[in-house]
C-alpha positions as CSV (number, residue, x, y, z in Angstrom):
1,X,33.2,-32.3,78.8
2,X,31.6,-32.6,75.3
3,X,29.0,-35.4,75.2
4,X,29.5,-38.3,73.0
5,X,27.4,-38.3,69.7
6,X,25.5,-41.3,69.1
7,X,25.8,-42.0,65.3
8,X,22.5,-43.9,65.3
9,X,20.5,-41.2,66.9
10,X,18.2,-38.9,64.8
11,X,19.6,-35.5,64.0
12,X,16.8,-33.8,66.0
13,X,18.0,-35.6,69.1
14,X,21.6,-34.4,68.8
15,X,22.8,-31.5,70.9
16,X,22.6,-28.2,69.0
17,X,25.9,-26.6,68.2
18,X,26.8,-23.0,67.9
19,X,24.3,-21.3,65.6
20,X,25.5,-19.3,62.6
21,X,23.5,-16.6,60.8
22,X,22.7,-17.6,57.1
23,X,23.5,-15.0,54.4
24,X,20.5,-13.9,52.5
25,X,22.6,-12.1,49.9
26,X,22.4,-14.1,46.6
27,X,25.5,-14.2,44.4
28,X,24.6,-14.0,40.7
29,X,26.1,-16.7,38.5
30,X,28.5,-15.7,35.8
31,X,25.8,-16.1,33.2
32,X,23.4,-13.8,35.1
33,X,26.2,-11.1,35.5
34,X,26.9,-11.2,31.8
35,X,23.2,-11.0,30.9
36,X,22.7,-8.0,33.3
37,X,25.7,-6.1,31.9
38,X,24.4,-6.7,28.4
39,X,20.9,-5.6,29.2
40,X,22.2,-2.3,30.8
41,X,24.5,-1.7,27.9
42,X,21.7,-2.3,25.4
43,X,19.3,0.0,27.3
44,X,22.0,2.7,27.7
45,X,22.8,2.5,24.0
46,X,19.2,3.0,23.0
47,X,18.9,6.1,25.3
48,X,22.2,7.3,24.0
49,X,21.3,7.0,20.4
50,X,18.0,8.9,21.0
51,X,19.7,11.7,22.8
52,X,22.5,11.8,20.0
53,X,19.7,12.2,17.4
54,X,18.1,15.0,19.2
55,X,21.5,16.7,19.9
56,X,22.5,16.4,16.2
57,X,19.2,17.9,15.0
58,X,19.4,20.7,17.5
59,X,23.0,21.7,16.4
60,X,22.3,21.4,12.8
61,X,19.0,23.4,12.9
62,X,20.2,26.0,15.4
63,X,21.3,28.4,12.6
64,X,17.8,28.3,11.0
65,X,16.0,28.6,14.3
66,X,18.1,31.6,15.3
67,X,17.0,33.4,12.1
68,X,13.3,32.3,12.1
69,X,12.7,32.4,15.9
70,X,9.1,32.0,16.8
71,X,8.0,32.5,13.2
72,X,9.2,29.1,12.5
73,X,6.0,27.8,14.2
74,X,3.6,30.3,12.6
75,X,5.0,30.8,9.0
76,X,3.4,28.9,6.1
77,X,5.9,29.5,3.3
78,X,9.2,27.7,2.9
79,X,11.7,30.0,1.2
80,X,14.8,29.6,3.5
81,X,17.1,31.6,1.1
82,X,15.0,34.7,1.6
83,X,14.5,34.2,5.4
84,X,10.8,33.3,5.1
85,X,10.1,29.7,6.2
86,X,8.1,27.9,8.8
87,X,6.4,24.5,9.5
88,X,2.9,25.5,10.3
89,X,1.5,24.4,6.9
90,X,3.6,21.2,6.7
91,X,2.9,20.3,10.4
92,X,-0.8,20.8,9.8
93,X,-0.6,18.4,6.8
94,X,1.3,15.9,8.7
95,X,-1.3,15.8,11.5
96,X,-4.1,15.7,8.9
97,X,-2.6,12.7,7.2
98,X,-2.0,11.0,10.4
99,X,-5.6,11.4,11.8
100,X,-7.1,10.2,8.4
101,X,-4.7,7.1,8.8
102,X,-5.9,6.5,12.3
103,X,-9.6,6.7,11.3
104,X,-8.8,4.0,8.7
105,X,-6.4,1.9,10.6
106,X,-8.0,1.5,14.0
107,X,-11.2,-0.3,13.2
108,X,-9.2,-2.6,10.7
109,X,-6.5,-3.4,13.4
110,X,-8.9,-3.7,16.3
111,X,-11.3,-6.1,14.4
112,X,-8.4,-8.2,12.9
113,X,-6.8,-8.5,16.3
114,X,-10.0,-9.8,17.9
115,X,-10.5,-12.2,14.9
116,X,-7.0,-13.7,15.4
117,X,-7.2,-13.9,19.2
118,X,-10.7,-15.2,19.8
119,X,-12.7,-16.0,16.8
120,X,-10.7,-17.8,14.1
121,X,-9.7,-21.4,14.9
122,X,-6.1,-22.7,15.5
123,X,-6.1,-24.3,12.0
124,X,-6.1,-20.9,10.3
125,X,-4.7,-18.6,13.0
126,X,-1.0,-19.1,12.1
127,X,-1.7,-18.5,8.5
128,X,-3.6,-15.3,9.1
129,X,-1.0,-14.0,11.6
130,X,1.7,-14.7,9.0
131,X,-0.3,-12.7,6.3
132,X,-0.7,-9.8,8.6
133,X,3.0,-9.7,9.5
134,X,3.9,-9.9,5.9
135,X,2.1,-6.7,5.3
136,X,4.5,-5.0,7.7
137,X,7.5,-6.3,5.5
138,X,6.2,-4.6,2.3
139,X,8.4,-1.6,1.5
140,X,6.9,1.8,1.7
141,X,7.6,2.6,-2.0
142,X,5.4,-0.3,-2.9
143,X,2.5,1.2,-1.0
144,X,3.2,4.5,-2.6
145,X,3.1,3.0,-6.1
146,X,-0.1,1.1,-5.3
147,X,-1.8,4.1,-3.8
148,X,-0.8,6.5,-6.7
149,X,-1.5,4.3,-9.7
150,X,-4.4,2.0,-8.6
151,X,-6.1,3.3,-5.4
152,X,-6.3,6.9,-6.4
153,X,-8.4,6.2,-9.5
154,X,-10.7,4.0,-7.4
155,X,-11.1,6.7,-4.6
156,X,-12.0,9.6,-6.9
157,X,-15.7,8.6,-7.1
158,X,-15.9,8.0,-3.4
159,X,-14.3,11.5,-2.7
160,X,-16.8,13.2,-5.1
161,X,-19.7,11.4,-3.4
162,X,-18.4,12.5,0.0
163,X,-18.0,16.0,-1.2
164,X,-21.4,16.3,-2.6
165,X,-23.2,14.7,0.3
166,X,-21.1,14.9,3.6
167,X,-19.5,18.0,2.4
168,X,-22.8,20.0,2.7
169,X,-22.9,19.4,6.4
170,X,-19.1,19.1,7.2
171,X,-17.1,21.7,5.4
172,X,-13.9,19.6,5.9
173,X,-15.2,17.2,3.3
174,X,-16.2,19.9,0.7
175,X,-14.2,20.6,-2.3
176,X,-14.8,24.2,-3.4
177,X,-12.9,27.0,-5.1
178,X,-12.1,30.5,-3.7
179,X,-15.6,31.6,-4.2
180,X,-17.1,28.7,-2.4
181,X,-18.5,26.9,-5.4
182,X,-18.4,23.1,-5.7
183,X,-15.7,21.7,-7.8
184,X,-16.6,18.7,-9.9
185,X,-13.2,18.3,-11.8
186,X,-11.6,15.0,-11.1
187,X,-8.1,16.5,-11.0
188,X,-9.1,18.3,-7.8
189,X,-9.6,15.0,-6.0
190,X,-6.1,13.7,-6.8
191,X,-3.0,13.7,-4.5
192,X,-5.0,14.5,-1.5
193,X,-4.5,14.2,2.3
194,X,-7.4,11.9,2.2
195,X,-5.7,9.4,-0.2
196,X,-2.2,9.6,1.5
197,X,-4.0,9.0,5.0
198,X,-5.6,5.9,3.6
199,X,-2.4,4.5,2.2
200,X,-0.6,5.3,5.5
201,X,-3.4,3.8,7.5
202,X,-2.9,0.5,5.6
203,X,0.8,0.7,6.3
204,X,0.1,1.1,10.2
205,X,-2.4,-1.8,10.3
206,X,0.1,-4.6,10.8
207,X,1.9,-3.0,13.6
208,X,-1.2,-2.1,15.5
209,X,-2.8,-5.5,14.9
210,X,0.3,-7.3,16.4
211,X,0.4,-5.3,19.6
212,X,-3.5,-5.5,20.2
213,X,-3.5,-9.3,19.3
214,X,-0.7,-10.0,21.8
215,X,-2.7,-8.0,24.4
216,X,-6.0,-9.8,23.7
217,X,-4.3,-13.3,23.8
218,X,-3.0,-12.6,27.3
219,X,-6.4,-12.6,28.9
220,X,-6.6,-15.4,31.5
221,X,-8.1,-18.7,30.2
222,X,-9.8,-19.2,33.5
223,X,-11.7,-16.0,33.3
224,X,-12.8,-16.8,29.7
225,X,-14.1,-20.2,30.7
226,X,-15.8,-18.7,33.7
227,X,-17.6,-16.3,31.6
228,X,-18.8,-19.0,29.3
229,X,-19.9,-21.1,32.3
230,X,-22.0,-18.3,33.5
231,X,-23.9,-18.3,30.2
232,X,-22.1,-15.4,28.4
233,X,-22.0,-15.4,24.6
234,X,-18.7,-15.0,22.8
235,X,-19.2,-11.3,22.4
236,X,-20.2,-11.1,26.1
237,X,-17.0,-12.8,27.0
238,X,-14.9,-10.6,24.9
239,X,-16.6,-7.5,26.3
240,X,-16.2,-8.6,29.9
241,X,-12.8,-10.2,29.9
242,X,-10.8,-9.8,26.7
243,X,-11.3,-6.0,26.2
244,X,-10.6,-4.9,29.8
245,X,-7.3,-7.0,29.9
246,X,-6.3,-5.7,26.5
247,X,-7.2,-2.0,27.0
248,X,-3.4,-1.1,27.5
249,X,-2.5,-2.9,24.3
250,X,-5.2,-1.2,22.3
251,X,-4.0,2.3,23.5
252,X,-0.3,1.3,23.0
253,X,-0.8,-0.2,19.5
254,X,-2.9,2.9,18.4
255,X,-0.3,5.4,19.6
256,X,2.5,3.3,18.0
257,X,0.5,3.4,14.7
258,X,0.1,7.2,15.1
259,X,3.8,7.5,15.5
260,X,4.3,5.5,12.3
261,X,1.9,7.7,10.5
262,X,3.4,11.0,11.5
263,X,6.8,9.9,10.3
264,X,5.9,8.1,7.1
265,X,7.9,9.5,4.2
266,X,8.2,7.7,0.8
267,X,4.6,6.8,0.3
268,X,3.4,10.2,1.2
269,X,5.9,12.0,-1.0
270,X,4.8,9.9,-4.0
271,X,1.1,10.6,-3.5
272,X,0.7,14.2,-2.4
273,X,0.9,17.4,-4.5
274,X,3.1,19.7,-2.1
275,X,1.6,23.0,-1.2
276,X,2.5,25.5,1.5
277,X,-0.8,26.6,3.0
278,X,-3.4,25.3,5.3
279,X,-5.8,23.1,3.3
280,X,-8.8,22.4,5.5
281,X,-10.4,20.3,2.8
282,X,-9.0,16.8,3.1
283,X,-10.6,15.7,-0.3
284,X,-9.0,18.6,-2.2
285,X,-5.8,18.3,-4.1
286,X,-2.8,19.7,-2.3
287,X,-1.2,19.1,1.1
288,X,2.1,18.5,2.7
289,X,4.1,16.9,5.6
290,X,7.3,17.4,7.4
291,X,8.9,14.2,6.4
292,X,7.9,14.6,2.7
293,X,9.2,18.2,2.8
294,X,12.7,16.9,3.9
295,X,12.7,14.1,1.4
296,X,11.8,16.2,-1.6
297,X,14.0,19.2,-0.9
298,X,17.0,17.6,0.8
299,X,19.1,17.0,-2.5
300,X,18.6,20.6,-3.7
301,X,18.8,22.6,-0.6
302,X,21.6,25.1,0.2
303,X,23.6,25.1,3.4
304,X,21.1,27.2,5.2
305,X,18.3,25.3,3.6
306,X,19.7,22.1,5.1
307,X,19.7,23.8,8.5
308,X,16.0,24.7,8.0
309,X,15.3,21.1,7.1
310,X,17.1,19.9,10.1
311,X,15.0,22.2,12.2
312,X,11.8,20.8,10.7
313,X,13.1,17.3,11.5
314,X,13.7,18.4,15.1
315,X,10.1,19.6,15.4
316,X,8.9,16.2,14.0
317,X,11.2,14.4,16.5
318,X,9.7,16.3,19.4
319,X,6.2,15.7,18.3
320,X,6.9,12.0,17.9
321,X,8.4,11.9,21.5
322,X,5.5,13.6,22.9
323,X,3.0,11.2,21.3
324,X,5.1,8.1,22.6
325,X,5.5,9.5,26.1
326,X,1.9,10.3,26.2
327,X,1.1,6.8,25.2
328,X,3.3,5.4,27.9
329,X,1.7,7.4,30.5
330,X,-1.8,6.4,29.4
331,X,-0.9,2.7,29.2
332,X,0.7,2.9,32.8
333,X,-2.4,4.3,34.1
334,X,-4.7,1.6,32.5
335,X,-2.9,-1.6,33.1
336,X,-4.4,-4.6,31.2
337,X,-7.1,-6.3,33.4
338,X,-7.4,-3.5,35.9
339,X,-10.9,-2.9,35.2
340,X,-11.9,-6.5,34.4
341,X,-15.2,-7.6,35.7
342,X,-13.8,-10.3,38.1
């Protein structure tokens, strides 16, 4: 016989009925399902576009690669119609311009990011952040015009001074002729990899600054205040708390800027004087890059020449992917805050 239930009795005093297992499987709401499908579709589309670009470049450049074979990586000249062409010289110029750009951009981006995250007050922070972001919206051709018509004339005396002083110790900064004699003619200091690297470095600063500033701003407030409570100065707090937490952002922002510098086209094409040869003197006129080569010769290239340009684009595509994957690996091994002095 089932005992009568007293309606006034507390629930804990009532006899326990048959127990049922509760399901721990959550059922996503319709909104969650739609968002998940959209996120997977967006990620898949991004990977698909990347693979499609690589496949397109591979198919279009296969003819030229079949003719050049390994000499494509070792040849300096670029005469596809005669079967003599390679990317060694233009790839060397691309790397040279990118390295100069990083030397210019990194200290500017690093210092600006620290200024915006930990030094300037809230009253002016939004204004400065907007100005830095506005630099990223300036078209490449504007930077190229500014670099060619204004910055070049201002940098010639600087390049001459570097050649006469630093060039005596570091040959990479020397400007000499084929006999090793110093050149003082101002025309030899125009359209250089040094000037192109400076302009590209200014173009990479906004992107690098945004990534670094975001990483620095995520340093925990409690640890910041704890460092001040222990008597640390502002620089001591930044060194002990902000920089360890932002290390991943610094690496990621630098690599992102490097990728931008490797692929910059219009500004570099407007500034440089294209040559096909290894120019180890960064202050001397004459250099080249893969992207500038494609931009300058695309409209006049023959069918086989287009295949050679596609092969050059494939090489730049692979180099950029290697840089980005390397950056991802480094950031994954140095998570922000992993080495913070707790």
